[in-house]
mmJSON file of the N, C-alpha and C atoms, coordinates in Angstrom:
{"data_MODEL":{"atom_site":{
"group_PDB":["ATOM","ATOM","ATOM","ATOM","ATOM","ATOM","ATOM","ATOM","ATOM","ATOM","ATOM","ATOM","ATOM","ATOM","ATOM","ATOM","ATOM","ATOM","ATOM","ATOM","ATOM","ATOM","ATOM","ATOM","ATOM","ATOM","ATOM","ATOM","ATOM","ATOM","ATOM","ATOM","ATOM","ATOM","ATOM","ATOM","ATOM","ATOM","ATOM","ATOM","ATOM","ATOM","ATOM","ATOM","ATOM","ATOM","ATOM","ATOM","ATOM","ATOM","ATOM","ATOM","ATOM","ATOM","ATOM","ATOM","ATOM","ATOM","ATOM","ATOM","ATOM","ATOM","ATOM","ATOM","ATOM","ATOM","ATOM","ATOM","ATOM","ATOM","ATOM","ATOM","ATOM","ATOM","ATOM","ATOM","ATOM","ATOM","ATOM","ATOM","ATOM","ATOM","ATOM","ATOM","ATOM","ATOM","ATOM","ATOM","ATOM","ATOM","ATOM","ATOM","ATOM","ATOM","ATOM","ATOM","ATOM","ATOM","ATOM","ATOM","ATOM","ATOM","ATOM","ATOM","ATOM","ATOM","ATOM","ATOM","ATOM","ATOM","ATOM","ATOM","ATOM","ATOM","ATOM","ATOM","ATOM","ATOM","ATOM","ATOM","ATOM","ATOM","ATOM","ATOM","ATOM","ATOM","ATOM","ATOM","ATOM","ATOM","ATOM","ATOM","ATOM","ATOM","ATOM","ATOM","ATOM","ATOM","ATOM","ATOM","ATOM","ATOM","ATOM","ATOM","ATOM","ATOM","ATOM","ATOM","ATOM","ATOM","ATOM","ATOM","ATOM","ATOM","ATOM","ATOM","ATOM","ATOM","ATOM","ATOM","ATOM","ATOM","ATOM","ATOM","ATOM","ATOM","ATOM","ATOM","ATOM","ATOM","ATOM","ATOM","ATOM","ATOM","ATOM","ATOM","ATOM"],
"id":[1,2,3,4,5,6,7,8,9,10,11,12,13,14,15,16,17,18,19,20,21,22,23,24,25,26,27,28,29,30,31,32,33,34,35,36,37,38,39,40,41,42,43,44,45,46,47,48,49,50,51,52,53,54,55,56,57,58,59,60,61,62,63,64,65,66,67,68,69,70,71,72,73,74,75,76,77,78,79,80,81,82,83,84,85,86,87,88,89,90,91,92,93,94,95,96,97,98,99,100,101,102,103,104,105,106,107,108,109,110,111,112,113,114,115,116,117,118,119,120,121,122,123,124,125,126,127,128,129,130,131,132,133,134,135,136,137,138,139,140,141,142,143,144,145,146,147,148,149,150,151,152,153,154,155,156,157,158,159,160,161,162,163,164,165,166,167,168,169,170,171,172,173,174,175,176,177],
"type_symbol":["N","C","C","N","C","C","N","C","C","N","C","C","N","C","C","N","C","C","N","C","C","N","C","C","N","C","C","N","C","C","N","C","C","N","C","C","N","C","C","N","C","C","N","C","C","N","C","C","N","C","C","N","C","C","N","C","C","N","C","C","N","C","C","N","C","C","N","C","C","N","C","C","N","C","C","N","C","C","N","C","C","N","C","C","N","C","C","N","C","C","N","C","C","N","C","C","N","C","C","N","C","C","N","C","C","N","C","C","N","C","C","N","C","C","N","C","C","N","C","C","N","C","C","N","C","C","N","C","C","N","C","C","N","C","C","N","C","C","N","C","C","N","C","C","N","C","C","N","C","C","N","C","C","N","C","C","N","C","C","N","C","C","N","C","C","N","C","C","N","C","C","N","C","C","N","C","C"],
"label_atom_id":["N","CA","C","N","CA","C","N","CA","C","N","CA","C","N","CA","C","N","CA","C","N","CA","C","N","CA","C","N","CA","C","N","CA","C","N","CA","C","N","CA","C","N","CA","C","N","CA","C","N","CA","C","N","CA","C","N","CA","C","N","CA","C","N","CA","C","N","CA","C","N","CA","C","N","CA","C","N","CA","C","N","CA","C","N","CA","C","N","CA","C","N","CA","C","N","CA","C","N","CA","C","N","CA","C","N","CA","C","N","CA","C","N","CA","C","N","CA","C","N","CA","C","N","CA","C","N","CA","C","N","CA","C","N","CA","C","N","CA","C","N","CA","C","N","CA","C","N","CA","C","N","CA","C","N","CA","C","N","CA","C","N","CA","C","N","CA","C","N","CA","C","N","CA","C","N","CA","C","N","CA","C","N","CA","C","N","CA","C","N","CA","C","N","CA","C","N","CA","C","N","CA","C","N","CA","C"],
"label_alt_id":[null,null,null,null,null,null,null,null,null,null,null,null,null,null,null,null,null,null,null,null,null,null,null,null,null,null,null,null,null,null,null,null,null,null,null,null,null,null,null,null,null,null,null,null,null,null,null,null,null,null,null,null,null,null,null,null,null,null,null,null,null,null,null,null,null,null,null,null,null,null,null,null,null,null,null,null,null,null,null,null,null,null,null,null,null,null,null,null,null,null,null,null,null,null,null,null,null,null,null,null,null,null,null,null,null,null,null,null,null,null,null,null,null,null,null,null,null,null,null,null,null,null,null,null,null,null,null,null,null,null,null,null,null,null,null,null,null,null,null,null,null,null,null,null,null,null,null,null,null,null,null,null,null,null,null,null,null,null,null,null,null,null,null,null,null,null,null,null,null,null,null,null,null,null,null,null,null],
"label_comp_id":["MET","MET","MET","GLN","GLN","GLN","TRP","TRP","TRP","ASN","ASN","ASN","SER","SER","SER","ILE","ILE","ILE","GLN","GLN","GLN","GLU","GLU","GLU","PHE","PHE","PHE","LEU","LEU","LEU","HIS","HIS","HIS","MET","MET","MET","GLY","GLY","GLY","GLY","GLY","GLY","TYR","TYR","TYR","ALA","ALA","ALA","LEU","LEU","LEU","TYR","TYR","TYR","VAL","VAL","VAL","TRP","TRP","TRP","GLY","GLY","GLY","SER","SER","SER","PHE","PHE","PHE","GLY","GLY","GLY","ALA","ALA","ALA","THR","THR","THR","ALA","ALA","ALA","ALA","ALA","ALA","VAL","VAL","VAL","VAL","VAL","VAL","ALA","ALA","ALA","MET","MET","MET","GLU","GLU","GLU","VAL","VAL","VAL","LEU","LEU","LEU","GLN","GLN","GLN","ALA","ALA","ALA","ARG","ARG","ARG","ALA","ALA","ALA","HIS","HIS","HIS","ARG","ARG","ARG","LYS","LYS","LYS","SER","SER","SER","VAL","VAL","VAL","ILE","ILE","ILE","LYS","LYS","LYS","SER","SER","SER","LEU","LEU","LEU","ALA","ALA","ALA","MET","MET","MET","GLU","GLU","GLU","LEU","LEU","LEU","GLU","GLU","GLU","HIS","HIS","HIS","GLU","GLU","GLU","ASP","ASP","ASP","ASN","ASN","ASN","THR","THR","THR","PRO","PRO","PRO"],
"label_asym_id":["A","A","A","A","A","A","A","A","A","A","A","A","A","A","A","A","A","A","A","A","A","A","A","A","A","A","A","A","A","A","A","A","A","A","A","A","A","A","A","A","A","A","A","A","A","A","A","A","A","A","A","A","A","A","A","A","A","A","A","A","A","A","A","A","A","A","A","A","A","A","A","A","A","A","A","A","A","A","A","A","A","A","A","A","A","A","A","A","A","A","A","A","A","A","A","A","A","A","A","A","A","A","A","A","A","A","A","A","A","A","A","A","A","A","A","A","A","A","A","A","A","A","A","A","A","A","A","A","A","A","A","A","A","A","A","A","A","A","A","A","A","A","A","A","A","A","A","A","A","A","A","A","A","A","A","A","A","A","A","A","A","A","A","A","A","A","A","A","A","A","A","A","A","A","A","A","A"],
"label_entity_id":["1","1","1","1","1","1","1","1","1","1","1","1","1","1","1","1","1","1","1","1","1","1","1","1","1","1","1","1","1","1","1","1","1","1","1","1","1","1","1","1","1","1","1","1","1","1","1","1","1","1","1","1","1","1","1","1","1","1","1","1","1","1","1","1","1","1","1","1","1","1","1","1","1","1","1","1","1","1","1","1","1","1","1","1","1","1","1","1","1","1","1","1","1","1","1","1","1","1","1","1","1","1","1","1","1","1","1","1","1","1","1","1","1","1","1","1","1","1","1","1","1","1","1","1","1","1","1","1","1","1","1","1","1","1","1","1","1","1","1","1","1","1","1","1","1","1","1","1","1","1","1","1","1","1","1","1","1","1","1","1","1","1","1","1","1","1","1","1","1","1","1","1","1","1","1","1","1"],
"label_seq_id":[1,1,1,2,2,2,3,3,3,4,4,4,5,5,5,6,6,6,7,7,7,8,8,8,9,9,9,10,10,10,11,11,11,12,12,12,13,13,13,14,14,14,15,15,15,16,16,16,17,17,17,18,18,18,19,19,19,20,20,20,21,21,21,22,22,22,23,23,23,24,24,24,25,25,25,26,26,26,27,27,27,28,28,28,29,29,29,30,30,30,31,31,31,32,32,32,33,33,33,34,34,34,35,35,35,36,36,36,37,37,37,38,38,38,39,39,39,40,40,40,41,41,41,42,42,42,43,43,43,44,44,44,45,45,45,46,46,46,47,47,47,48,48,48,49,49,49,50,50,50,51,51,51,52,52,52,53,53,53,54,54,54,55,55,55,56,56,56,57,57,57,58,58,58,59,59,59],
"pdbx_PDB_ins_code":[null,null,null,null,null,null,null,null,null,null,null,null,null,null,null,null,null,null,null,null,null,null,null,null,null,null,null,null,null,null,null,null,null,null,null,null,null,null,null,null,null,null,null,null,null,null,null,null,null,null,null,null,null,null,null,null,null,null,null,null,null,null,null,null,null,null,null,null,null,null,null,null,null,null,null,null,null,null,null,null,null,null,null,null,null,null,null,null,null,null,null,null,null,null,null,null,null,null,null,null,null,null,null,null,null,null,null,null,null,null,null,null,null,null,null,null,null,null,null,null,null,null,null,null,null,null,null,null,null,null,null,null,null,null,null,null,null,null,null,null,null,null,null,null,null,null,null,null,null,null,null,null,null,null,null,null,null,null,null,null,null,null,null,null,null,null,null,null,null,null,null,null,null,null,null,null,null],
"Cartn_x":[-4.418,-4.557,-6.418,-7.014,-8.862,-9.903,-10.337,-11.832,-13.006,-13.619,-14.616,-15.353,-15.244,-16.588,-15.815,-16.083,-15.28,-14.86,-15.151,-14.598,-13.383,-13.351,-11.707,-11.486,-11.192,-10.369,-10.354,-10.928,-9.885,-9.575,-9.307,-8.766,-7.536,-7.822,-6.075,-5.682,-6.25,-4.933,-4.452,-4.451,-4.4,-3.03,-3.146,-1.727,-2.584,-3.875,-4.942,-4.0,-3.205,-2.819,-1.836,-1.146,0.277,-0.621,-1.016,-1.071,-2.079,-3.386,-3.544,-3.206,-2.021,-1.294,0.032,0.444,1.025,0.75,-0.46,-2.134,-1.39,-2.126,-2.855,-0.848,-0.146,0.733,1.672,1.029,1.361,0.75,-0.5,-1.713,-1.103,-1.198,-0.685,0.252,1.396,3.126,3.316,1.819,1.478,0.725,-0.391,-1.653,-0.429,0.347,1.49,2.165,2.696,3.705,2.593,1.881,1.366,0.658,-0.002,-0.082,1.28,2.514,3.681,4.003,4.572,3.881,3.048,2.29,0.258,0.996,1.459,2.417,3.801,4.217,6.108,6.004,5.191,4.199,3.391,2.49,2.009,3.133,3.665,5.057,5.572,6.512,7.167,5.991,5.304,3.678,4.036,4.124,4.187,4.655,6.615,7.576,7.94,7.826,8.085,6.83,6.202,4.517,5.025,5.552,6.29,7.494,8.783,9.947,8.816,8.65,7.981,7.437,6.455,6.095,6.348,8.335,8.755,10.096,9.835,10.593,9.257,8.413,7.648,7.463,7.985,7.832,9.568,10.649,11.795,11.838,11.967,12.67,13.637],
"Cartn_y":[-28.788,-29.154,-28.285,-29.846,-29.843,-29.25,-28.462,-28.385,-28.627,-29.022,-29.669,-28.908,-27.512,-26.596,-25.409,-23.468,-23.378,-22.785,-24.011,-23.538,-25.196,-26.025,-26.021,-26.043,-24.466,-23.514,-22.99,-22.476,-21.563,-21.885,-23.302,-23.674,-24.722,-24.4,-23.668,-25.661,-26.952,-27.702,-27.646,-27.514,-26.497,-25.743,-24.747,-24.376,-22.8,-23.356,-21.512,-20.126,-20.175,-19.704,-18.539,-19.738,-19.561,-18.473,-19.04,-18.874,-17.378,-16.485,-16.091,-15.338,-15.424,-14.196,-13.589,-14.177,-13.588,-12.902,-13.574,-12.6,-10.883,-11.303,-10.476,-9.262,-9.492,-8.773,-8.381,-8.479,-8.425,-7.533,-7.316,-6.393,-5.368,-5.066,-3.457,-3.741,-4.522,-3.851,-2.994,-3.484,-2.808,-1.277,-1.463,-0.105,0.764,0.694,1.623,1.994,0.892,2.087,2.648,2.828,3.239,4.313,5.02,6.157,7.26,6.24,7.233,7.876,6.625,7.268,8.972,8.219,9.426,10.654,10.745,11.521,12.356,11.255,11.836,12.844,13.077,12.921,14.587,14.503,15.58,17.027,16.415,17.782,17.354,17.142,17.109,18.67,18.735,19.398,20.358,20.751,21.522,22.217,21.911,22.298,23.018,22.126,23.074,24.099,24.163,25.146,26.583,25.965,27.327,27.373,27.02,27.633,28.665,27.824,29.377,30.116,29.837,31.095,31.883,31.306,32.82,32.989,32.007,32.827,33.631,33.862,35.09,35.914,36.121,37.101,37.625,36.781,37.883,38.561,40.247,41.62,40.374],
"Cartn_z":[-5.708,-5.347,-5.491,-4.933,-5.078,-4.726,-4.449,-3.115,-2.964,-2.453,-2.326,-2.065,-1.536,-0.33,-0.246,-0.023,-0.432,1.444,2.469,3.455,3.566,3.188,2.762,1.468,0.703,0.67,1.517,2.119,2.946,4.65,4.019,5.001,4.706,3.32,2.76,3.349,3.746,3.977,5.918,6.263,7.267,7.09,6.639,6.207,6.418,6.457,6.315,7.049,8.955,9.038,8.585,8.097,6.857,5.797,4.861,4.547,3.765,5.101,5.099,5.677,6.624,7.268,6.176,4.766,4.328,3.101,2.911,2.255,2.462,3.807,4.726,5.446,5.731,4.586,4.405,3.053,2.206,1.525,1.81,1.466,2.419,3.931,5.089,4.106,3.028,3.358,1.832,1.201,-0.037,0.61,0.938,1.381,1.651,2.995,3.455,2.235,1.481,0.604,-0.659,-0.666,-1.482,-0.76,0.797,1.156,1.529,1.832,2.005,0.593,-1.011,-2.21,-2.109,-1.364,-1.903,-1.119,0.157,0.772,0.862,0.469,-0.516,-2.175,-2.839,-3.361,-3.714,-2.563,-2.075,-1.23,-0.27,0.119,-1.015,-2.206,-2.682,-3.608,-4.447,-5.161,-4.052,-2.71,-1.923,-2.233,-1.967,-1.748,-3.548,-4.332,-5.051,-6.095,-5.454,-5.18,-4.577,-3.524,-3.082,-3.127,-3.943,-4.426,-6.375,-7.125,-7.565,-6.985,-5.33,-6.111,-5.097,-5.041,-3.821,-5.158,-6.049,-7.826,-8.466,-7.913,-8.265,-8.451,-6.475,-5.62,-5.609,-6.313,-6.801,-7.16,-7.229,-8.202,-9.468],
"occupancy":[1.0,1.0,1.0,1.0,1.0,1.0,1.0,1.0,1.0,1.0,1.0,1.0,1.0,1.0,1.0,1.0,1.0,1.0,1.0,1.0,1.0,1.0,1.0,1.0,1.0,1.0,1.0,1.0,1.0,1.0,1.0,1.0,1.0,1.0,1.0,1.0,1.0,1.0,1.0,1.0,1.0,1.0,1.0,1.0,1.0,1.0,1.0,1.0,1.0,1.0,1.0,1.0,1.0,1.0,1.0,1.0,1.0,1.0,1.0,1.0,1.0,1.0,1.0,1.0,1.0,1.0,1.0,1.0,1.0,1.0,1.0,1.0,1.0,1.0,1.0,1.0,1.0,1.0,1.0,1.0,1.0,1.0,1.0,1.0,1.0,1.0,1.0,1.0,1.0,1.0,1.0,1.0,1.0,1.0,1.0,1.0,1.0,1.0,1.0,1.0,1.0,1.0,1.0,1.0,1.0,1.0,1.0,1.0,1.0,1.0,1.0,1.0,1.0,1.0,1.0,1.0,1.0,1.0,1.0,1.0,1.0,1.0,1.0,1.0,1.0,1.0,1.0,1.0,1.0,1.0,1.0,1.0,1.0,1.0,1.0,1.0,1.0,1.0,1.0,1.0,1.0,1.0,1.0,1.0,1.0,1.0,1.0,1.0,1.0,1.0,1.0,1.0,1.0,1.0,1.0,1.0,1.0,1.0,1.0,1.0,1.0,1.0,1.0,1.0,1.0,1.0,1.0,1.0,1.0,1.0,1.0,1.0,1.0,1.0,1.0,1.0,1.0],
"B_iso_or_equiv":[0.0,0.0,0.0,0.0,0.0,0.0,0.0,0.0,0.0,0.0,0.0,0.0,0.0,0.0,0.0,0.0,0.0,0.0,0.0,0.0,0.0,0.0,0.0,0.0,0.0,0.0,0.0,0.0,0.0,0.0,0.0,0.0,0.0,0.0,0.0,0.0,0.0,0.0,0.0,0.0,0.0,0.0,0.0,0.0,0.0,0.0,0.0,0.0,0.0,0.0,0.0,0.0,0.0,0.0,0.0,0.0,0.0,0.0,0.0,0.0,0.0,0.0,0.0,0.0,0.0,0.0,0.0,0.0,0.0,0.0,0.0,0.0,0.0,0.0,0.0,0.0,0.0,0.0,0.0,0.0,0.0,0.0,0.0,0.0,0.0,0.0,0.0,0.0,0.0,0.0,0.0,0.0,0.0,0.0,0.0,0.0,0.0,0.0,0.0,0.0,0.0,0.0,0.0,0.0,0.0,0.0,0.0,0.0,0.0,0.0,0.0,0.0,0.0,0.0,0.0,0.0,0.0,0.0,0.0,0.0,0.0,0.0,0.0,0.0,0.0,0.0,0.0,0.0,0.0,0.0,0.0,0.0,0.0,0.0,0.0,0.0,0.0,0.0,0.0,0.0,0.0,0.0,0.0,0.0,0.0,0.0,0.0,0.0,0.0,0.0,0.0,0.0,0.0,0.0,0.0,0.0,0.0,0.0,0.0,0.0,0.0,0.0,0.0,0.0,0.0,0.0,0.0,0.0,0.0,0.0,0.0,0.0,0.0,0.0,0.0,0.0,0.0],
"pdbx_formal_charge":[null,null,null,null,null,null,null,null,null,null,null,null,null,null,null,null,null,null,null,null,null,null,null,null,null,null,null,null,null,null,null,null,null,null,null,null,null,null,null,null,null,null,null,null,null,null,null,null,null,null,null,null,null,null,null,null,null,null,null,null,null,null,null,null,null,null,null,null,null,null,null,null,null,null,null,null,null,null,null,null,null,null,null,null,null,null,null,null,null,null,null,null,null,null,null,null,null,null,null,null,null,null,null,null,null,null,null,null,null,null,null,null,null,null,null,null,null,null,null,null,null,null,null,null,null,null,null,null,null,null,null,null,null,null,null,null,null,null,null,null,null,null,null,null,null,null,null,null,null,null,null,null,null,null,null,null,null,null,null,null,null,null,null,null,null,null,null,null,null,null,null,null,null,null,null,null,null],
"auth_seq_id":[1,1,1,2,2,2,3,3,3,4,4,4,5,5,5,6,6,6,7,7,7,8,8,8,9,9,9,10,10,10,11,11,11,12,12,12,13,13,13,14,14,14,15,15,15,16,16,16,17,17,17,18,18,18,19,19,19,20,20,20,21,21,21,22,22,22,23,23,23,24,24,24,25,25,25,26,26,26,27,27,27,28,28,28,29,29,29,30,30,30,31,31,31,32,32,32,33,33,33,34,34,34,35,35,35,36,36,36,37,37,37,38,38,38,39,39,39,40,40,40,41,41,41,42,42,42,43,43,43,44,44,44,45,45,45,46,46,46,47,47,47,48,48,48,49,49,49,50,50,50,51,51,51,52,52,52,53,53,53,54,54,54,55,55,55,56,56,56,57,57,57,58,58,58,59,59,59],
"auth_comp_id":["MET","MET","MET","GLN","GLN","GLN","TRP","TRP","TRP","ASN","ASN","ASN","SER","SER","SER","ILE","ILE","ILE","GLN","GLN","GLN","GLU","GLU","GLU","PHE","PHE","PHE","LEU","LEU","LEU","HIS","HIS","HIS","MET","MET","MET","GLY","GLY","GLY","GLY","GLY","GLY","TYR","TYR","TYR","ALA","ALA","ALA","LEU","LEU","LEU","TYR","TYR","TYR","VAL","VAL","VAL","TRP","TRP","TRP","GLY","GLY","GLY","SER","SER","SER","PHE","PHE","PHE","GLY","GLY","GLY","ALA","ALA","ALA","THR","THR","THR","ALA","ALA","ALA","ALA","ALA","ALA","VAL","VAL","VAL","VAL","VAL","VAL","ALA","ALA","ALA","MET","MET","MET","GLU","GLU","GLU","VAL","VAL","VAL","LEU","LEU","LEU","GLN","GLN","GLN","ALA","ALA","ALA","ARG","ARG","ARG","ALA","ALA","ALA","HIS","HIS","HIS","ARG","ARG","ARG","LYS","LYS","LYS","SER","SER","SER","VAL","VAL","VAL","ILE","ILE","ILE","LYS","LYS","LYS","SER","SER","SER","LEU","LEU","LEU","ALA","ALA","ALA","MET","MET","MET","GLU","GLU","GLU","LEU","LEU","LEU","GLU","GLU","GLU","HIS","HIS","HIS","GLU","GLU","GLU","ASP","ASP","ASP","ASN","ASN","ASN","THR","THR","THR","PRO","PRO","PRO"],
"auth_asym_id":["A","A","A","A","A","A","A","A","A","A","A","A","A","A","A","A","A","A","A","A","A","A","A","A","A","A","A","A","A","A","A","A","A","A","A","A","A","A","A","A","A","A","A","A","A","A","A","A","A","A","A","A","A","A","A","A","A","A","A","A","A","A","A","A","A","A","A","A","A","A","A","A","A","A","A","A","A","A","A","A","A","A","A","A","A","A","A","A","A","A","A","A","A","A","A","A","A","A","A","A","A","A","A","A","A","A","A","A","A","A","A","A","A","A","A","A","A","A","A","A","A","A","A","A","A","A","A","A","A","A","A","A","A","A","A","A","A","A","A","A","A","A","A","A","A","A","A","A","A","A","A","A","A","A","A","A","A","A","A","A","A","A","A","A","A","A","A","A","A","A","A","A","A","A","A","A","A"],
"auth_atom_id":["N","CA","C","N","CA","C","N","CA","C","N","CA","C","N","CA","C","N","CA","C","N","CA","C","N","CA","C","N","CA","C","N","CA","C","N","CA","C","N","CA","C","N","CA","C","N","CA","C","N","CA","C","N","CA","C","N","CA","C","N","CA","C","N","CA","C","N","CA","C","N","CA","C","N","CA","C","N","CA","C","N","CA","C","N","CA","C","N","CA","C","N","CA","C","N","CA","C","N","CA","C","N","CA","C","N","CA","C","N","CA","C","N","CA","C","N","CA","C","N","CA","C","N","CA","C","N","CA","C","N","CA","C","N","CA","C","N","CA","C","N","CA","C","N","CA","C","N","CA","C","N","CA","C","N","CA","C","N","CA","C","N","CA","C","N","CA","C","N","CA","C","N","CA","C","N","CA","C","N","CA","C","N","CA","C","N","CA","C","N","CA","C","N","CA","C","N","CA","C","N","CA","C","N","CA","C"],
"pdbx_PDB_model_num":[1,1,1,1,1,1,1,1,1,1,1,1,1,1,1,1,1,1,1,1,1,1,1,1,1,1,1,1,1,1,1,1,1,1,1,1,1,1,1,1,1,1,1,1,1,1,1,1,1,1,1,1,1,1,1,1,1,1,1,1,1,1,1,1,1,1,1,1,1,1,1,1,1,1,1,1,1,1,1,1,1,1,1,1,1,1,1,1,1,1,1,1,1,1,1,1,1,1,1,1,1,1,1,1,1,1,1,1,1,1,1,1,1,1,1,1,1,1,1,1,1,1,1,1,1,1,1,1,1,1,1,1,1,1,1,1,1,1,1,1,1,1,1,1,1,1,1,1,1,1,1,1,1,1,1,1,1,1,1,1,1,1,1,1,1,1,1,1,1,1,1,1,1,1,1,1,1]
}}}
């Protein structure tokens, strides 16, 4: 498909709502996944640090 202007490109031949909506939904899901992975990693590191500290304090 060939576009003669940026406006035609953004309009996507009348399918802009579907095209840009799907891009937006995908970006939102990927962002949520990244944030959840970071939060999980942080909690695992904190848990491991607490476990290591507990092991160090046991006689």
